[in-house]
C-alpha positions in Angstrom: 0.0 0.0 0.0 1.5 3.3 -1.0 0.8 6.7 0.6 1.8 10.1 -0.5 3.3 12.2 2.4 4.8 15.6 1.6 5.0 14.7 -2.1 7.0 11.5 -1.4 5.7 8.1 -2.0 6.2 5.9 1.1 5.2 2.4 1.8 2.7 2.0 4.6 2.5 -1.3 6.4 -1.0 -2.6 6.7 -2.1 -4.0 10.0 -3.7 -7.0 8.4 -2.8 -10.6 9.3 -1.3 -12.5 6.5 -2.1 -16.2 6.0 0.7 -18.5 4.9 -0.2 -21.7 3.4 1.9 -24.7 2.3 1.4 -27.4 -0.2 -0.7 -30.4 0.9 1.4 -33.4 1.9 0.9 -36.2 -0.5 0.7 -39.8 0.8 2.4 -41.1 -2.2 5.7 -39.4 -1.6 6.0 -38.6 2.2 8.2 -41.0 4.2 9.0 -43.2 1.2 12.4 -44.2 -0.1 13.2 -43.2 -3.6 14.3 -46.0 -5.9 17.8 -45.9 -7.2 18.6 -46.0 -10.9 20.2 -49.4 -10.8 17.7 -50.9 -8.3 20.3 -51.9 -5.8 19.2 -49.8 -2.7 18.6 -52.2 0.2 15.5 -51.8 2.4 14.7 -53.6 5.6 11.2 -54.6 6.5 10.7 -51.4 8.7 11.9 -49.2 5.9 9.8 -50.9 3.2 6.5 -50.1 4.9 4.7 -46.9 3.9 3.8 -44.5 6.7 0.1 -44.9 6.3 0.4 -48.7 6.8 2.4 -48.6 10.0 -0.7 -48.9 12.3 -1.7 -52.1 10.5 1.6 -53.9 10.0 3.8 -52.7 12.8 1.4 -52.1 15.7 3.1 -54.9 17.7 6.2 -52.7 17.8 4.4 -50.1 19.9 2.7 -51.9 22.6 3.0 -49.9 25.8 1.1 -49.2 29.0 2.1 -45.6 29.5 -1.5 -44.4 29.2 -2.6 -46.3 32.3 -3.4 -44.4 35.5 -0.3 -43.9 37.6 2.0 -44.5 34.5 4.5 -42.2 33.0 3.5 -39.1 31.1 4.1 -39.3 27.4 6.9 -36.7 27.5 8.8 -38.9 30.1 8.2 -42.0 28.0 9.7 -40.2 24.9 12.8 -39.1 26.8 13.3 -42.5 28.3 12.9 -44.2 24.8 15.4 -41.7 23.4 17.9 -42.4 26.2 17.4 -46.2 25.7 18.0 -46.0 22.0 21.2 -43.8 22.4 22.5 -46.1 25.1 21.9 -49.2 23.0 23.6 -47.7 19.9 26.6 -46.6 22.0 27.0 -49.8 23.9 26.4 -52.1 20.9 28.5 -50.0 18.6 27.9 -50.9 14.9 26.4 -54.3 15.9 22.7 -53.5 15.4 21.4 -54.6 11.9 17.9 -53.3 12.6 16.2 -50.6 14.6 15.9 -50.8 18.4 12.3 -51.8 19.3 11.1 -50.8 22.8 8.1 -52.6 24.2 6.6 -51.5 27.6 4.4 -53.9 29.4 3.3 -52.8 32.9 6.6 -52.4 34.8 8.7 -54.4 32.4 10.7 -52.8 29.5 11.6 -55.3 26.7 14.2 -54.2 24.1 14.3 -56.1 20.9 16.5 -56.0 17.8 18.7 -57.9 15.4 22.4 -57.9 16.1 25.3 -58.8 13.8 27.3 -61.8 15.0 30.6 -59.9 14.8 31.9 -60.6 18.4 32.4 -63.7 20.5 29.6 -65.3 22.5 31.4 -64.3 25.8 31.5 -60.6 24.8 27.8 -60.8 23.7 26.7 -62.3 27.0 28.7 -59.7 28.9 27.0 -56.9 26.8 23.6 -58.3 27.4 24.1 -58.5 31.2 25.7 -55.1 31.4 22.9 -53.5 29.4 20.1 -55.1 31.4 21.8 -54.2 34.7 22.6 -50.6 33.9 19.2 -49.8 32.3 17.4 -51.5 35.2 19.3 -49.3 37.7 18.8 -46.1 35.8 15.1 -46.6 34.8 14.2 -48.3 38.2 12.3 -51.2 36.5 13.2 -54.6 35.1 14.7 -54.5 31.6 14.9 -57.6 29.4 16.8 -57.8 26.1 15.4 -59.9 23.3 18.1 -60.1 20.6 18.4 -62.2 17.5 21.7 -62.6 15.7 22.5 -62.7 12.0 25.9 -63.4 10.4 25.8 -60.3 8.2 23.8 -57.1 8.1 22.8 -58.0 4.5 20.7 -60.8 5.8 18.1 -58.3 7.1 17.5 -56.9 3.6 13.8 -57.2 2.7 13.9 -56.0 -0.8 15.9 -53.8 -3.2 14.5 -50.7 -4.9 
């Protein structure tokens, strides 16, 4: 809006609220992996599922009892889950071949995942005991690890795109 003051054209700011809009998110592209030109990009089962099918195919990964009366608030659950994932990735450095799955049932936290078989059995049992003990002390509830081993990380590939 232009106004003339003393013979000069000046811009006057209007006191209107401006509405900003963005493009509608399309279900066909959001959260999906792009195919490579050669078709050699590996995807695990978790990566291959589209975001709108997660509730149907992966609901067993998110069982928890945080909503019950006397349970943790959702913000505390998110912080604890973030801490658990960071601790697992740091303790089991470059051994996880899948994502860390956290299942909460009443007072028990179960942590599941697929681990590469790159260390000896003695070291693996030590890491399992160490992880369960430390997380039990910090989170003040029993923690149980449910791990499966594979020889190579390529064994977890679901499909190539």
